[in-house]
PDB file of N, CA, C, O and CB in Angstrom:
ATOM      1  N   GLY A   1      88.876  94.506 106.975  1.00  0.00           N
ATOM      2  CA  GLY A   1      90.072  94.230 106.276  1.00  0.00           C
ATOM      3  C   GLY A   1      90.612  92.855 106.517  1.00  0.00           C
ATOM      4  O   GLY A   1      90.076  92.145 107.368  1.00  0.00           O
ATOM      5  N   CYS A   2      91.575  92.459 105.865  1.00  0.00           N
ATOM      6  CA  CYS A   2      92.202  91.085 105.980  1.00  0.00           C
ATOM      7  C   CYS A   2      92.731  90.818 107.334  1.00  0.00           C
ATOM      8  O   CYS A   2      92.735  89.665 107.765  1.00  0.00           O
ATOM      9  CB  CYS A   2      93.337  90.909 104.988  1.00  0.00           C
ATOM     10  N   LEU A   3      93.186  91.829 108.044  1.00  0.00           N
ATOM     11  CA  LEU A   3      93.743  91.602 109.317  1.00  0.00           C
ATOM     12  C   LEU A   3      92.822  91.665 110.513  1.00  0.00           C
ATOM     13  O   LEU A   3      93.197  91.284 111.622  1.00  0.00           O
ATOM     14  CB  LEU A   3      94.761  92.509 109.494  1.00  0.00           C
ATOM     15  N   SER A   4      91.547  92.175 110.268  1.00  0.00           N
ATOM     16  CA  SER A   4      90.699  92.213 111.375  1.00  0.00           C
ATOM     17  C   SER A   4      90.387  90.795 111.848  1.00  0.00           C
ATOM     18  O   SER A   4      90.196  89.877 111.050  1.00  0.00           O
ATOM     19  CB  SER A   4      89.460  92.968 111.040  1.00  0.00           C
ATOM     20  N   GLY A   5      90.347  90.658 113.081  1.00  0.00           N
ATOM     21  CA  GLY A   5      90.165  89.379 113.710  1.00  0.00           C
ATOM     22  C   GLY A   5      91.488  88.561 113.889  1.00  0.00           C
ATOM     23  O   GLY A   5      91.477  87.443 114.405  1.00  0.00           O
ATOM     24  N   ALA A   6      92.524  89.112 113.482  1.00  0.00           N
ATOM     25  CA  ALA A   6      93.881  88.515 113.605  1.00  0.00           C
ATOM     26  C   ALA A   6      94.187  88.308 115.075  1.00  0.00           C
ATOM     27  O   ALA A   6      93.707  89.064 115.920  1.00  0.00           O
ATOM     28  CB  ALA A   6      94.984  89.429 112.938  1.00  0.00           C
ATOM     29  N   MET A   7      94.979  87.294 115.393  1.00  0.00           N
ATOM     30  CA  MET A   7      95.393  87.089 116.716  1.00  0.00           C
ATOM     31  C   MET A   7      96.818  86.548 116.756  1.00  0.00           C
ATOM     32  O   MET A   7      97.345  86.157 115.715  1.00  0.00           O
ATOM     33  CB  MET A   7      94.446  86.177 117.407  1.00  0.00           C
ATOM     34  N   LEU A   8      97.452  86.513 117.914  1.00  0.00           N
ATOM     35  CA  LEU A   8      98.799  86.028 118.063  1.00  0.00           C
ATOM     36  C   LEU A   8      98.782  84.535 117.737  1.00  0.00           C
ATOM     37  O   LEU A   8      97.826  83.831 118.062  1.00  0.00           O
ATOM     38  CB  LEU A   8      99.352  86.306 119.501  1.00  0.00           C
ATOM     39  N   LYS A   9      99.837  84.066 117.098  1.00  0.00           N
ATOM     40  CA  LYS A   9      99.941  82.695 116.629  1.00  0.00           C
ATOM     41  C   LYS A   9      99.818  81.780 117.878  1.00  0.00           C
ATOM     42  O   LYS A   9      99.070  80.805 117.821  1.00  0.00           O
ATOM     43  CB  LYS A   9     101.313  82.452 115.842  1.00  0.00           C
ATOM     44  N   LYS A  10     100.479  82.039 118.930  1.00  0.00           N
ATOM     45  CA  LYS A  10     100.375  81.224 120.193  1.00  0.00           C
ATOM     46  C   LYS A  10      98.958  81.066 120.637  1.00  0.00           C
ATOM     47  O   LYS A  10      98.518  79.964 120.967  1.00  0.00           O
ATOM     48  CB  LYS A  10     101.175  81.863 121.333  1.00  0.00           C
ATOM     49  N   ALA A  11      98.205  82.211 120.649  1.00  0.00           N
ATOM     50  CA  ALA A  11      96.852  82.175 121.142  1.00  0.00           C
ATOM     51  C   ALA A  11      95.901  81.403 120.138  1.00  0.00           C
ATOM     52  O   ALA A  11      94.966  80.708 120.534  1.00  0.00           O
ATOM     53  CB  ALA A  11      96.355  83.638 121.377  1.00  0.00           C
ATOM     54  N   TYR A  12      96.223  81.587 118.790  1.00  0.00           N
ATOM     55  CA  TYR A  12      95.467  80.832 117.887  1.00  0.00           C
ATOM     56  C   TYR A  12      95.650  79.341 117.998  1.00  0.00           C
ATOM     57  O   TYR A  12      94.659  78.611 117.952  1.00  0.00           O
ATOM     58  CB  TYR A  12      95.772  81.255 116.577  1.00  0.00           C
ATOM     59  N   LEU A  13      96.858  78.852 118.140  1.00  0.00           N
ATOM     60  CA  LEU A  13      97.107  77.459 118.425  1.00  0.00           C
ATOM     61  C   LEU A  13      96.502  76.947 119.665  1.00  0.00           C
ATOM     62  O   LEU A  13      96.003  75.822 119.698  1.00  0.00           O
ATOM     63  CB  LEU A  13      98.497  77.225 118.482  1.00  0.00           C
ATOM     64  N   GLU A  14      96.528  77.760 120.726  1.00  0.00           N
ATOM     65  CA  GLU A  14      95.931  77.398 121.990  1.00  0.00           C
ATOM     66  C   GLU A  14      94.380  77.245 121.818  1.00  0.00           C
ATOM     67  O   GLU A  14      93.769  76.315 122.344  1.00  0.00           O
ATOM     68  CB  GLU A  14      96.283  78.477 123.075  1.00  0.00           C
ATOM     69  N   ALA A  15      93.785  78.193 121.066  1.00  0.00           N
ATOM     70  CA  ALA A  15      92.342  78.135 120.782  1.00  0.00           C
ATOM     71  C   ALA A  15      91.970  76.813 120.141  1.00  0.00           C
ATOM     72  O   ALA A  15      90.972  76.198 120.517  1.00  0.00           O
ATOM     73  CB  ALA A  15      91.920  79.296 119.869  1.00  0.00           C
ATOM     74  N   ILE A  16      92.778  76.361 119.159  1.00  0.00           N
ATOM     75  CA  ILE A  16      92.528  75.125 118.479  1.00  0.00           C
ATOM     76  C   ILE A  16      92.665  73.991 119.480  1.00  0.00           C
ATOM     77  O   ILE A  16      91.854  73.066 119.419  1.00  0.00           O
ATOM     78  CB  ILE A  16      93.483  74.945 117.288  1.00  0.00           C
ATOM     79  N   ARG A  17      93.595  73.987 120.369  1.00  0.00           N
ATOM     80  CA  ARG A  17      93.827  72.978 121.332  1.00  0.00           C
ATOM     81  C   ARG A  17      92.593  72.964 122.248  1.00  0.00           C
ATOM     82  O   ARG A  17      92.016  71.910 122.518  1.00  0.00           O
ATOM     83  CB  ARG A  17      95.156  73.228 122.112  1.00  0.00           C
ATOM     84  N   GLN A  18      92.203  74.156 122.717  1.00  0.00           N
ATOM     85  CA  GLN A  18      90.993  74.255 123.670  1.00  0.00           C
ATOM     86  C   GLN A  18      89.793  73.736 122.979  1.00  0.00           C
ATOM     87  O   GLN A  18      88.902  73.273 123.691  1.00  0.00           O
ATOM     88  CB  GLN A  18      90.706  75.745 124.151  1.00  0.00           C
ATOM     89  N   ALA A  19      89.628  73.747 121.600  1.00  0.00           N
ATOM     90  CA  ALA A  19      88.495  73.287 120.987  1.00  0.00           C
ATOM     91  C   ALA A  19      88.462  71.751 120.855  1.00  0.00           C
ATOM     92  O   ALA A  19      87.523  71.198 120.282  1.00  0.00           O
ATOM     93  CB  ALA A  19      88.382  73.932 119.705  1.00  0.00           C
ATOM     94  N   GLY A  20      89.495  71.062 121.391  1.00  0.00           N
ATOM     95  CA  GLY A  20      89.585  69.681 121.464  1.00  0.00           C
ATOM     96  C   GLY A  20      90.445  68.998 120.383  1.00  0.00           C
ATOM     97  O   GLY A  20      90.475  67.771 120.302  1.00  0.00           O
ATOM     98  N   PHE A  21      91.154  69.807 119.540  1.00  0.00           N
ATOM     99  CA  PHE A  21      92.040  69.174 118.571  1.00  0.00           C
ATOM    100  C   PHE A  21      93.337  68.766 119.083  1.00  0.00           C
ATOM    101  O   PHE A  21      93.901  69.395 119.978  1.00  0.00           O
ATOM    102  CB  PHE A  21      92.261  70.031 117.476  1.00  0.00           C
ATOM    103  N   VAL A  22      93.837  67.698 118.520  1.00  0.00           N
ATOM    104  CA  VAL A  22      95.200  67.188 118.893  1.00  0.00           C
ATOM    105  C   VAL A  22      96.057  67.066 117.598  1.00  0.00           C
ATOM    106  O   VAL A  22      95.555  67.297 116.498  1.00  0.00           O
ATOM    107  CB  VAL A  22      95.100  65.748 119.647  1.00  0.00           C
ATOM    108  N   ASN A  23      97.340  66.706 117.744  1.00  0.00           N
ATOM    109  CA  ASN A  23      98.224  66.647 116.651  1.00  0.00           C
ATOM    110  C   ASN A  23      98.256  67.908 115.794  1.00  0.00           C
ATOM    111  O   ASN A  23      98.261  67.864 114.564  1.00  0.00           O
ATOM    112  CB  ASN A  23      97.877  65.511 115.844  1.00  0.00           C
ATOM    113  N   ILE A  24      98.278  69.092 116.545  1.00  0.00           N
ATOM    114  CA  ILE A  24      98.265  70.348 115.863  1.00  0.00           C
ATOM    115  C   ILE A  24      99.675  70.654 115.305  1.00  0.00           C
ATOM    116  O   ILE A  24     100.674  70.673 116.025  1.00  0.00           O
ATOM    117  CB  ILE A  24      97.781  71.460 116.813  1.00  0.00           C
ATOM    118  N   GLN A  25      99.691  70.900 113.940  1.00  0.00           N
ATOM    119  CA  GLN A  25     100.900  71.226 113.292  1.00  0.00           C
ATOM    120  C   GLN A  25     100.699  72.400 112.336  1.00  0.00           C
ATOM    121  O   GLN A  25      99.667  72.563 111.686  1.00  0.00           O
ATOM    122  CB  GLN A  25     101.434  70.028 112.575  1.00  0.00           C
ATOM    123  N   ILE A  26     101.759  73.204 112.299  1.00  0.00           N
ATOM    124  CA  ILE A  26     101.793  74.353 111.318  1.00  0.00           C
ATOM    125  C   ILE A  26     102.259  73.772 110.033  1.00  0.00           C
ATOM    126  O   ILE A  26     103.393  73.301 109.954  1.00  0.00           O
ATOM    127  CB  ILE A  26     102.752  75.560 111.779  1.00  0.00           C
ATOM    128  N   VAL A  27     101.415  73.781 108.985  1.00  0.00           N
ATOM    129  CA  VAL A  27     101.788  73.237 107.710  1.00  0.00           C
ATOM    130  C   VAL A  27     102.461  74.297 106.852  1.00  0.00           C
ATOM    131  O   VAL A  27     103.390  73.981 106.108  1.00  0.00           O
ATOM    132  CB  VAL A  27     100.577  72.669 107.006  1.00  0.00           C
ATOM    133  N   ASP A  28     102.021  75.533 106.937  1.00  0.00           N
ATOM    134  CA  ASP A  28     102.649  76.590 106.072  1.00  0.00           C
ATOM    135  C   ASP A  28     102.437  77.898 106.827  1.00  0.00           C
ATOM    136  O   ASP A  28     101.424  78.113 107.493  1.00  0.00           O
ATOM    137  CB  ASP A  28     101.995  76.652 104.564  1.00  0.00           C
ATOM    138  N   GLU A  29     103.461  78.775 106.688  1.00  0.00           N
ATOM    139  CA  GLU A  29     103.522  80.063 107.251  1.00  0.00           C
ATOM    140  C   GLU A  29     104.041  81.048 106.269  1.00  0.00           C
ATOM    141  O   GLU A  29     105.150  80.874 105.763  1.00  0.00           O
ATOM    142  CB  GLU A  29     104.336  80.056 108.455  1.00  0.00           C
ATOM    143  N   ARG A  30     103.282  82.102 105.963  1.00  0.00           N
ATOM    144  CA  ARG A  30     103.692  83.061 105.031  1.00  0.00           C
ATOM    145  C   ARG A  30     103.526  84.439 105.524  1.00  0.00           C
ATOM    146  O   ARG A  30     102.558  84.713 106.233  1.00  0.00           O
ATOM    147  CB  ARG A  30     102.991  82.888 103.813  1.00  0.00           C
ATOM    148  N   SER A  31     104.400  85.325 105.200  1.00  0.00           N
ATOM    149  CA  SER A  31     104.337  86.711 105.677  1.00  0.00           C
ATOM    150  C   SER A  31     103.268  87.402 104.826  1.00  0.00           C
ATOM    151  O   SER A  31     103.046  87.101 103.653  1.00  0.00           O
ATOM    152  CB  SER A  31     105.758  87.453 105.571  1.00  0.00           C
ATOM    153  N   PHE A  32     102.651  88.316 105.486  1.00  0.00           N
ATOM    154  CA  PHE A  32     101.596  89.139 104.815  1.00  0.00           C
ATOM    155  C   PHE A  32     102.214  90.223 103.984  1.00  0.00           C
ATOM    156  O   PHE A  32     102.918  91.070 104.533  1.00  0.00           O
ATOM    157  CB  PHE A  32     100.639  89.773 105.846  1.00  0.00           C
ATOM    158  N   PRO A  33     101.991  90.248 102.673  1.00  0.00           N
ATOM    159  CA  PRO A  33     102.637  91.166 101.772  1.00  0.00           C
ATOM    160  C   PRO A  33     102.431  92.691 102.120  1.00  0.00           C
ATOM    161  O   PRO A  33     101.330  93.151 102.423  1.00  0.00           O
ATOM    162  CB  PRO A  33     102.128  90.886 100.388  1.00  0.00           C
ATOM    163  N   ILE A  34     103.530  93.393 102.052  1.00  0.00           N
ATOM    164  CA  ILE A  34     103.490  94.928 102.490  1.00  0.00           C
ATOM    165  C   ILE A  34     102.383  95.527 101.619  1.00  0.00           C
ATOM    166  O   ILE A  34     101.584  96.290 102.163  1.00  0.00           O
ATOM    167  CB  ILE A  34     104.999  95.778 102.234  1.00  0.00           C
ATOM    168  N   ASP A  35     102.269  95.260 100.362  1.00  0.00           N
ATOM    169  CA  ASP A  35     101.246  95.976  99.451  1.00  0.00           C
ATOM    170  C   ASP A  35      99.889  95.674 100.040  1.00  0.00           C
ATOM    171  O   ASP A  35      99.047  96.571 100.085  1.00  0.00           O
ATOM    172  CB  ASP A  35     101.313  95.475  97.868  1.00  0.00           C
ATOM    173  N   ASP A  36      99.620  94.430 100.506  1.00  0.00           N
ATOM    174  CA  ASP A  36      98.314  94.188 101.143  1.00  0.00           C
ATOM    175  C   ASP A  36      98.093  94.898 102.383  1.00  0.00           C
ATOM    176  O   ASP A  36      96.970  95.311 102.673  1.00  0.00           O
ATOM    177  CB  ASP A  36      98.129  92.806 101.406  1.00  0.00           C
ATOM    178  N   MET A  37      99.171  95.076 103.187  1.00  0.00           N
ATOM    179  CA  MET A  37      99.053  95.871 104.454  1.00  0.00           C
ATOM    180  C   MET A  37      98.680  97.304 104.138  1.00  0.00           C
ATOM    181  O   MET A  37      97.841  97.887 104.825  1.00  0.00           O
ATOM    182  CB  MET A  37     100.392  95.845 105.271  1.00  0.00           C
ATOM    183  N   LEU A  38      99.281  97.882 103.121  1.00  0.00           N
ATOM    184  CA  LEU A  38      99.049  99.253 102.758  1.00  0.00           C
ATOM    185  C   LEU A  38      97.590  99.449 102.321  1.00  0.00           C
ATOM    186  O   LEU A  38      97.076 100.564 102.405  1.00  0.00           O
ATOM    187  CB  LEU A  38     100.015  99.676 101.650  1.00  0.00           C
ATOM    188  N   ASN A  39      96.933  98.416 101.868  1.00  0.00           N
ATOM    189  CA  ASN A  39      95.546  98.483 101.337  1.00  0.00           C
ATOM    190  C   ASN A  39      94.496  97.985 102.373  1.00  0.00           C
ATOM    191  O   ASN A  39      93.293  98.038 102.115  1.00  0.00           O
ATOM    192  CB  ASN A  39      95.439  97.627 100.031  1.00  0.00           C
ATOM    193  N   ASP A  40      94.955  97.518 103.508  1.00  0.00           N
ATOM    194  CA  ASP A  40      94.141  96.907 104.564  1.00  0.00           C
ATOM    195  C   ASP A  40      93.775  97.983 105.593  1.00  0.00           C
ATOM    196  O   ASP A  40      94.688  98.582 106.161  1.00  0.00           O
ATOM    197  CB  ASP A  40      94.905  95.716 105.250  1.00  0.00           C
ATOM    198  N   SER A  41      92.488  98.266 105.867  1.00  0.00           N
ATOM    199  CA  SER A  41      92.023  99.280 106.792  1.00  0.00           C
ATOM    200  C   SER A  41      92.571  98.978 108.217  1.00  0.00           C
ATOM    201  O   SER A  41      92.994  99.890 108.929  1.00  0.00           O
ATOM    202  CB  SER A  41      90.457  99.337 106.789  1.00  0.00           C
ATOM    203  N   THR A  42      92.554  97.679 108.617  1.00  0.00           N
ATOM    204  CA  THR A  42      93.052  97.446 109.987  1.00  0.00           C
ATOM    205  C   THR A  42      94.533  97.709 110.095  1.00  0.00           C
ATOM    206  O   THR A  42      94.986  98.260 111.098  1.00  0.00           O
ATOM    207  CB  THR A  42      92.758  96.021 110.430  1.00  0.00           C
ATOM    208  N   ALA A  43      95.307  97.328 109.085  1.00  0.00           N
ATOM    209  CA  ALA A  43      96.745  97.592 109.096  1.00  0.00           C
ATOM    210  C   ALA A  43      97.074  99.019 109.051  1.00  0.00           C
ATOM    211  O   ALA A  43      98.048  99.439 109.676  1.00  0.00           O
ATOM    212  CB  ALA A  43      97.399  96.931 107.980  1.00  0.00           C
ATOM    213  N   GLN A  44      96.276  99.849 108.305  1.00  0.00           N
ATOM    214  CA  GLN A  44      96.461 101.235 108.219  1.00  0.00           C
ATOM    215  C   GLN A  44      96.226 101.855 109.621  1.00  0.00           C
ATOM    216  O   GLN A  44      97.007 102.687 110.083  1.00  0.00           O
ATOM    217  CB  GLN A  44      95.531 101.827 107.156  1.00  0.00           C
ATOM    218  N   ALA A  45      95.158 101.436 110.263  1.00  0.00           N
ATOM    219  CA  ALA A  45      94.913 101.925 111.639  1.00  0.00           C
ATOM    220  C   ALA A  45      95.981 101.663 112.607  1.00  0.00           C
ATOM    221  O   ALA A  45      96.357 102.516 113.412  1.00  0.00           O
ATOM    222  CB  ALA A  45      93.711 101.350 112.165  1.00  0.00           C
ATOM    223  N   LEU A  46      96.490 100.429 112.525  1.00  0.00           N
ATOM    224  CA  LEU A  46      97.669 100.005 113.472  1.00  0.00           C
ATOM    225  C   LEU A  46      98.832 100.837 113.172  1.00  0.00           C
ATOM    226  O   LEU A  46      99.485 101.336 114.089  1.00  0.00           O
ATOM    227  CB  LEU A  46      98.094  98.469 113.313  1.00  0.00           C
ATOM    228  N   LEU A  47      99.159 101.031 111.824  1.00  0.00           N
ATOM    229  CA  LEU A  47     100.397 101.818 111.474  1.00  0.00           C
ATOM    230  C   LEU A  47     100.161 103.257 111.983  1.00  0.00           C
ATOM    231  O   LEU A  47     101.090 103.861 112.519  1.00  0.00           O
ATOM    232  CB  LEU A  47     100.702 101.806 109.853  1.00  0.00           C
ATOM    233  N   LYS A  48      99.019 103.789 111.840  1.00  0.00           N
ATOM    234  CA  LYS A  48      98.719 105.135 112.321  1.00  0.00           C
ATOM    235  C   LYS A  48      98.933 105.227 113.815  1.00  0.00           C
ATOM    236  O   LYS A  48      99.586 106.153 114.297  1.00  0.00           O
ATOM    237  CB  LYS A  48      97.285 105.528 111.969  1.00  0.00           C
ATOM    238  N   GLU A  49      98.379 104.258 114.566  1.00  0.00           N
ATOM    239  CA  GLU A  49      98.476 104.265 115.983  1.00  0.00           C
ATOM    240  C   GLU A  49      99.947 104.098 116.468  1.00  0.00           C
ATOM    241  O   GLU A  49     100.378 104.677 117.465  1.00  0.00           O
ATOM    242  CB  GLU A  49      97.597 103.172 116.541  1.00  0.00           C
ATOM    243  N   MET A  50     100.689 103.258 115.682  1.00  0.00           N
ATOM    244  CA  MET A  50     102.067 103.019 115.976  1.00  0.00           C
ATOM    245  C   MET A  50     102.987 104.152 115.508  1.00  0.00           C
ATOM    246  O   MET A  50     104.179 104.195 115.812  1.00  0.00           O
ATOM    247  CB  MET A  50     102.480 101.737 115.358  1.00  0.00           C
ATOM    248  N   LYS A  51     102.362 105.071 114.748  1.00  0.00           N
ATOM    249  CA  LYS A  51     103.103 106.173 114.130  1.00  0.00           C
ATOM    250  C   LYS A  51     104.226 105.698 113.193  1.00  0.00           C
ATOM    251  O   LYS A  51     105.327 106.249 113.198  1.00  0.00           O
ATOM    252  CB  LYS A  51     103.688 107.055 115.211  1.00  0.00           C
ATOM    253  N   VAL A  52     103.937 104.710 112.426  1.00  0.00           N
ATOM    254  CA  VAL A  52     104.891 104.217 111.480  1.00  0.00           C
ATOM    255  C   VAL A  52     104.504 104.640 110.087  1.00  0.00           C
ATOM    256  O   VAL A  52     103.485 104.215 109.543  1.00  0.00           O
ATOM    257  CB  VAL A  52     105.008 102.721 111.573  1.00  0.00           C
ATOM    258  N   PRO A  53     105.408 105.558 109.473  1.00  0.00           N
ATOM    259  CA  PRO A  53     105.061 105.959 108.125  1.00  0.00           C
ATOM    260  C   PRO A  53     105.080 104.773 107.144  1.00  0.00           C
ATOM    261  O   PRO A  53     105.882 103.853 107.304  1.00  0.00           O
ATOM    262  CB  PRO A  53     106.014 107.043 107.654  1.00  0.00           C
ATOM    263  N   ALA A  54     104.233 104.794 106.171  1.00  0.00           N
ATOM    264  CA  ALA A  54     104.219 103.673 105.149  1.00  0.00           C
ATOM    265  C   ALA A  54     105.531 103.410 104.489  1.00  0.00           C
ATOM    266  O   ALA A  54     105.867 102.277 104.145  1.00  0.00           O
ATOM    267  CB  ALA A  54     103.228 103.965 104.065  1.00  0.00           C
ATOM    268  N   ASP A  55     106.296 104.514 104.312  1.00  0.00           N
ATOM    269  CA  ASP A  55     107.579 104.310 103.558  1.00  0.00           C
ATOM    270  C   ASP A  55     108.635 103.719 104.477  1.00  0.00           C
ATOM    271  O   ASP A  55     109.762 103.488 104.039  1.00  0.00           O
ATOM    272  CB  ASP A  55     108.105 105.664 102.949  1.00  0.00           C
ATOM    273  N   ARG A  56     108.301 103.464 105.754  1.00  0.00           N
ATOM    274  CA  ARG A  56     109.234 102.808 106.694  1.00  0.00           C
ATOM    275  C   ARG A  56     108.888 101.371 106.983  1.00  0.00           C
ATOM    276  O   ARG A  56     109.531 100.694 107.786  1.00  0.00           O
ATOM    277  CB  ARG A  56     109.276 103.559 107.986  1.00  0.00           C
ATOM    278  N   LEU A  57     107.836 100.920 106.294  1.00  0.00           N
ATOM    279  CA  LEU A  57     107.448  99.484 106.524  1.00  0.00           C
ATOM    280  C   LEU A  57     108.626  98.626 106.030  1.00  0.00           C
ATOM    281  O   LEU A  57     109.065  98.806 104.894  1.00  0.00           O
ATOM    282  CB  LEU A  57     106.062  99.086 105.742  1.00  0.00           C
ATOM    283  N   GLY A  58     109.115  97.761 106.795  1.00  0.00           N
ATOM    284  CA  GLY A  58     110.254  96.979 106.451  1.00  0.00           C
ATOM    285  C   GLY A  58     110.112  95.515 106.743  1.00  0.00           C
ATOM    286  O   GLY A  58     109.016  95.046 107.050  1.00  0.00           O
ATOM    287  N   HIS A  59     111.161  94.806 106.658  1.00  0.00           N
ATOM    288  CA  HIS A  59     111.122  93.367 106.893  1.00  0.00           C
ATOM    289  C   HIS A  59     110.607  93.016 108.260  1.00  0.00           C
ATOM    290  O   HIS A  59     109.869  92.041 108.397  1.00  0.00           O
ATOM    291  CB  HIS A  59     112.476  92.778 106.711  1.00  0.00           C
ATOM    292  N   ASP A  60     110.968  93.774 109.289  1.00  0.00           N
ATOM    293  CA  ASP A  60     110.554  93.375 110.688  1.00  0.00           C
ATOM    294  C   ASP A  60     109.027  93.397 110.736  1.00  0.00           C
ATOM    295  O   ASP A  60     108.412  92.456 111.238  1.00  0.00           O
ATOM    296  CB  ASP A  60     111.174  94.368 111.817  1.00  0.00           C
ATOM    297  N   ILE A  61     108.416  94.451 110.224  1.00  0.00           N
ATOM    298  CA  ILE A  61     106.903  94.479 110.391  1.00  0.00           C
ATOM    299  C   ILE A  61     106.290  93.426 109.481  1.00  0.00           C
ATOM    300  O   ILE A  61     105.390  92.697 109.897  1.00  0.00           O
ATOM    301  CB  ILE A  61     106.288  95.926 110.040  1.00  0.00           C
ATOM    302  N   GLN A  62     106.763  93.339 108.249  1.00  0.00           N
ATOM    303  CA  GLN A  62     106.165  92.306 107.385  1.00  0.00           C
ATOM    304  C   GLN A  62     106.306  90.976 107.898  1.00  0.00           C
ATOM    305  O   GLN A  62     105.360  90.196 107.779  1.00  0.00           O
ATOM    306  CB  GLN A  62     106.729  92.331 106.068  1.00  0.00           C
ATOM    307  N   GLU A  63     107.481  90.584 108.513  1.00  0.00           N
ATOM    308  CA  GLU A  63     107.607  89.266 109.079  1.00  0.00           C
ATOM    309  C   GLU A  63     106.832  88.977 110.387  1.00  0.00           C
ATOM    310  O   GLU A  63     106.733  87.840 110.848  1.00  0.00           O
ATOM    311  CB  GLU A  63     109.007  89.026 109.310  1.00  0.00           C
ATOM    312  N   SER A  64     106.311  90.034 110.932  1.00  0.00           N
ATOM    313  CA  SER A  64     105.552  89.816 112.170  1.00  0.00           C
ATOM    314  C   SER A  64     104.025  89.587 111.937  1.00  0.00           C
ATOM    315  O   SER A  64     103.277  89.244 112.852  1.00  0.00           O
ATOM    316  CB  SER A  64     105.751  91.020 113.091  1.00  0.00           C
ATOM    317  N   ILE A  65     103.623  89.790 110.694  1.00  0.00           N
ATOM    318  CA  ILE A  65     102.214  89.518 110.406  1.00  0.00           C
ATOM    319  C   ILE A  65     102.192  88.317 109.364  1.00  0.00           C
ATOM    320  O   ILE A  65     102.679  88.412 108.238  1.00  0.00           O
ATOM    321  CB  ILE A  65     101.463  90.866 109.824  1.00  0.00           C
ATOM    322  N   LEU A  66     101.592  87.212 109.847  1.00  0.00           N
ATOM    323  CA  LEU A  66     101.680  85.968 109.086  1.00  0.00           C
ATOM    324  C   LEU A  66     100.327  85.377 108.822  1.00  0.00           C
ATOM    325  O   LEU A  66      99.353  85.572 109.549  1.00  0.00           O
ATOM    326  CB  LEU A  66     102.532  84.968 109.807  1.00  0.00           C
ATOM    327  N   SER A  67     100.329  84.657 107.760  1.00  0.00           N
ATOM    328  CA  SER A  67      99.176  83.744 107.495  1.00  0.00           C
ATOM    329  C   SER A  67      99.604  82.341 107.823  1.00  0.00           C
ATOM    330  O   SER A  67     100.635  81.897 107.318  1.00  0.00           O
ATOM    331  CB  SER A  67      98.681  83.830 105.998  1.00  0.00           C
ATOM    332  N   VAL A  68      98.889  81.635 108.618  1.00  0.00           N
ATOM    333  CA  VAL A  68      99.327  80.308 109.067  1.00  0.00           C
ATOM    334  C   VAL A  68      98.204  79.255 108.684  1.00  0.00           C
ATOM    335  O   VAL A  68      97.016  79.387 108.978  1.00  0.00           O
ATOM    336  CB  VAL A  68      99.613  80.319 110.666  1.00  0.00           C
ATOM    337  N   ASN A  69      98.743  78.213 108.000  1.00  0.00           N
ATOM    338  CA  ASN A  69      97.908  77.081 107.776  1.00  0.00           C
ATOM    339  C   ASN A  69      98.227  75.953 108.743  1.00  0.00           C
ATOM    340  O   ASN A  69      99.386  75.593 108.948  1.00  0.00           O
ATOM    341  CB  ASN A  69      98.047  76.619 106.368  1.00  0.00           C
ATOM    342  N   VAL A  70      97.181  75.409 109.327  1.00  0.00           N
ATOM    343  CA  VAL A  70      97.318  74.469 110.438  1.00  0.00           C
ATOM    344  C   VAL A  70      96.590  73.140 110.060  1.00  0.00           C
ATOM    345  O   VAL A  70      95.538  73.108 109.421  1.00  0.00           O
ATOM    346  CB  VAL A  70      96.721  75.095 111.780  1.00  0.00           C
ATOM    347  N   SER A  71      97.268  72.041 110.527  1.00  0.00           N
ATOM    348  CA  SER A  71      96.610  70.768 110.400  1.00  0.00           C
ATOM    349  C   SER A  71      96.380  70.229 111.775  1.00  0.00           C
ATOM    350  O   SER A  71      97.264  70.345 112.624  1.00  0.00           O
ATOM    351  CB  SER A  71      97.420  69.792 109.547  1.00  0.00           C
ATOM    352  N   ALA A  72      95.219  69.634 112.045  1.00  0.00           N
ATOM    353  CA  ALA A  72      94.963  69.117 113.411  1.00  0.00           C
ATOM    354  C   ALA A  72      93.904  68.030 113.282  1.00  0.00           C
ATOM    355  O   ALA A  72      93.236  67.937 112.252  1.00  0.00           O
ATOM    356  CB  ALA A  72      94.487  70.272 114.415  1.00  0.00           C
ATOM    357  N   ARG A  73      93.748  67.235 114.283  1.00  0.00           N
ATOM    358  CA  ARG A  73      92.800  66.171 114.281  1.00  0.00           C
ATOM    359  C   ARG A  73      91.914  66.256 115.559  1.00  0.00           C
ATOM    360  O   ARG A  73      92.399  66.450 116.673  1.00  0.00           O
ATOM    361  CB  ARG A  73      93.532  64.814 114.184  1.00  0.00           C
ATOM    362  N   LYS A  74      90.645  66.104 115.334  1.00  0.00           N
ATOM    363  CA  LYS A  74      89.743  66.101 116.516  1.00  0.00           C
ATOM    364  C   LYS A  74      89.374  64.663 116.800  1.00  0.00           C
ATOM    365  O   LYS A  74      88.732  64.027 115.964  1.00  0.00           O
ATOM    366  CB  LYS A  74      88.440  66.983 116.279  1.00  0.00           C
ATOM    367  N   PRO A  75      89.767  64.105 117.987  1.00  0.00           N
ATOM    368  CA  PRO A  75      89.506  62.732 118.300  1.00  0.00           C
ATOM    369  C   PRO A  75      87.980  62.434 118.376  1.00  0.00           C
ATOM    370  O   PRO A  75      87.172  63.318 118.661  1.00  0.00           O
ATOM    371  CB  PRO A  75      90.190  62.380 119.612  1.00  0.00           C
ATOM    372  N   ASN A  76      87.646  61.235 118.126  1.00  0.00           N
ATOM    373  CA  ASN A  76      86.194  60.798 118.202  1.00  0.00           C
ATOM    374  C   ASN A  76      85.770  60.902 119.614  1.00  0.00           C
ATOM    375  O   ASN A  76      86.494  60.508 120.529  1.00  0.00           O
ATOM    376  CB  ASN A  76      85.963  59.318 117.677  1.00  0.00           C
ATOM    377  N   VAL A  77      84.599  61.431 119.805  1.00  0.00           N
ATOM    378  CA  VAL A  77      84.054  61.693 121.177  1.00  0.00           C
ATOM    379  C   VAL A  77      83.268  60.464 121.614  1.00  0.00           C
ATOM    380  O   VAL A  77      82.721  60.441 122.716  1.00  0.00           O
ATOM    381  CB  VAL A  77      83.121  62.995 121.210  1.00  0.00           C
TER     382      VAL A  77
END
């Protein structure tokens, strides 16, 4: 699903830094649409594990799953 392989934003930015990139900036951040979550197998498994019924998906859950676009530069080695 779309969410498989997802990670915490802080860890994602740190992984980019560890790969040698500098000037790391978040260019865009968008919440993951609830309709997409309901059709994503990873999201469905998480909701089931968290015991959250689909009809209770709200702003808090939607805003915690984001798509992040990042800009960074890798210095010449």
